[in-house]
C-alpha positions in Angstrom: 0.0 0.0 0.0 2.8 2.5 0.8 4.4 2.1 -2.7 1.1 2.6 -4.4 0.2 5.7 -2.4 3.7 7.2 -3.2 3.3 6.4 -6.8 -0.2 7.9 -7.0 1.0 11.0 -5.1 3.9 11.4 -7.6 1.5 11.2 -10.6 -0.8 13.7 -9.0 2.1 16.2 -8.5 3.2 15.7 -12.1 -0.3 16.5 -13.3 -0.5 19.6 -11.1 2.8 20.9 -12.4 1.8 20.2 -16.0 -1.6 21.9 -15.5 -3.6 18.9 -16.6 -7.1 20.1 -16.0 -9.2 17.2 -17.3 -8.3 14.8 -14.6 -11.0 13.7 -12.2 -9.9 12.5 -8.7 -10.6 8.8 -8.3 -10.7 8.2 -12.0 -7.0 7.6 -12.5 -5.5 4.4 -13.6 -2.5 2.5 -12.3 -1.7 1.9 -16.0 -0.4 5.4 -16.3 3.3 4.6 -16.6 5.9 7.2 -17.3 8.4 6.6 -20.2 11.0 5.2 -17.8 8.7 2.8 -16.1 7.3 1.7 -19.4 10.8 1.0 -20.7 11.7 -0.9 -17.6 8.5 -2.9 -17.8 9.1 -3.8 -21.4 12.7 -4.8 -20.7 11.6 -7.0 -17.8 8.8 -8.5 -19.9 11.3 -9.2 -22.8 13.7 -10.9 -20.3 10.9 -13.1 -19.0 9.8 -14.1 -22.5 13.4 -14.8 -23.5 14.0 -17.0 -20.4 10.7 -18.8 -21.0 12.0 -20.1 -24.3 14.5 -22.2 -22.4 12.0 -23.9 -20.2 11.2 -26.9 -22.5 14.3 -26.9 -24.6 15.5 -30.2 -23.1 12.1 -31.9 -23.0 11.2 -34.6 -25.5 8.5 -33.3 -27.9 6.0 -35.9 -26.7 6.0 -34.4 -23.2 5.7 -30.7 -23.9 2.9 -30.7 -26.4 -0.6 -30.8 -24.8 -2.2 -32.5 -27.8 0.4 -35.4 -27.7 0.0 -35.8 -24.0 -3.7 -36.0 -24.3 -3.4 -38.6 -27.1 -1.4 -40.8 -24.8 -4.1 -40.6 -22.2 -6.8 -41.2 -24.9 -4.9 -44.4 -25.9 -4.8 -45.5 -22.3 -8.5 -44.8 -21.9 -9.4 -46.8 -24.9 -7.1 -49.8 -24.3 -7.4 -50.1 -20.5 -10.6 -48.4 -19.4 -10.7 -50.0 -16.0 -7.1 -49.0 -15.2 -7.8 -45.5 -16.5 -10.9 -45.1 -14.4 -9.1 -46.5 -11.2 -6.3 -44.0 -11.6 -8.8 -41.0 -11.4 -7.1 -39.4 -14.5 -9.8 -36.8 -14.8 -8.7 -35.4 -11.5 -5.0 -35.6 -12.4 -5.1 -33.9 -15.8 -5.6 -30.4 -14.7 -2.6 -30.5 -12.4 -0.5 -32.2 -15.1 -1.5 -29.7 -17.8 -1.3 -26.6 -15.6 2.4 -25.8 -16.2 2.0 -26.4 -19.9 -1.0 -24.1 -20.2 0.6 -21.4 -18.0 3.6 -21.5 -20.4 1.3 -21.0 -23.4 -0.4 -18.1 -21.7 2.8 -16.3 -20.5 2.6 -13.6 -23.2 -1.3 -13.6 -23.4 -2.9 -10.3 -22.4 -6.7 -10.3 -22.3 -6.7 -6.5 -22.5 -5.0 -6.2 -25.9 -6.9 -5.2 -28.9 -5.6 -7.9 -31.2 -6.4 -10.7 -28.7 -6.6 -14.3 -29.5 -9.6 -15.8 -27.7 -8.9 -18.7 -25.4 -11.2 -20.9 -27.4 -9.0 -20.4 -30.4 -5.8 -21.4 -28.8 -4.4 -24.9 -29.7 -4.2 -26.1 -26.1 -7.8 -25.2 -25.5 -9.0 -27.0 -28.6 -7.0 -30.1 -27.6 -8.5 -30.2 -24.1 -11.9 -29.5 -25.5 -11.6 -32.4 -28.0 -10.2 -34.7 -25.4 -13.0 -34.0 -22.9 -15.7 -34.1 -25.5 -17.2 -30.8 -24.4 -17.5 -29.7 -28.0 -20.4 -32.0 -28.4 -22.1 -31.0 -25.2 -24.5 -28.0 -25.5 -23.8 -25.0 -23.3 
């Protein structure tokens, strides 16, 4: 809370010095970044994205592609339905896929104008096909 208050106070002082008259108290946004902060944020974001490229570089392709993972589970489900059911796979899959999905979403920003809908992402379609929810009405 202290940092945010200092940050907002600083922005208010800058507006007062610049004579910005169309500002209404309480209507400001924390998205108002100065050029220095914007540059630092972009640099930090670029570093994270660059580092994220290394996460799965040493993983076999069958184990870092959600569609391929789900195909393995589908084969198990078809060949050994009792074993599949006894293993409670439907409860395990969300935890198993969570890191892979989070990796896919690392650069996704729902507030951008040119946004790719979640439903259009390949991982979403793969999960949807696997679960059979495409055939179920809303």
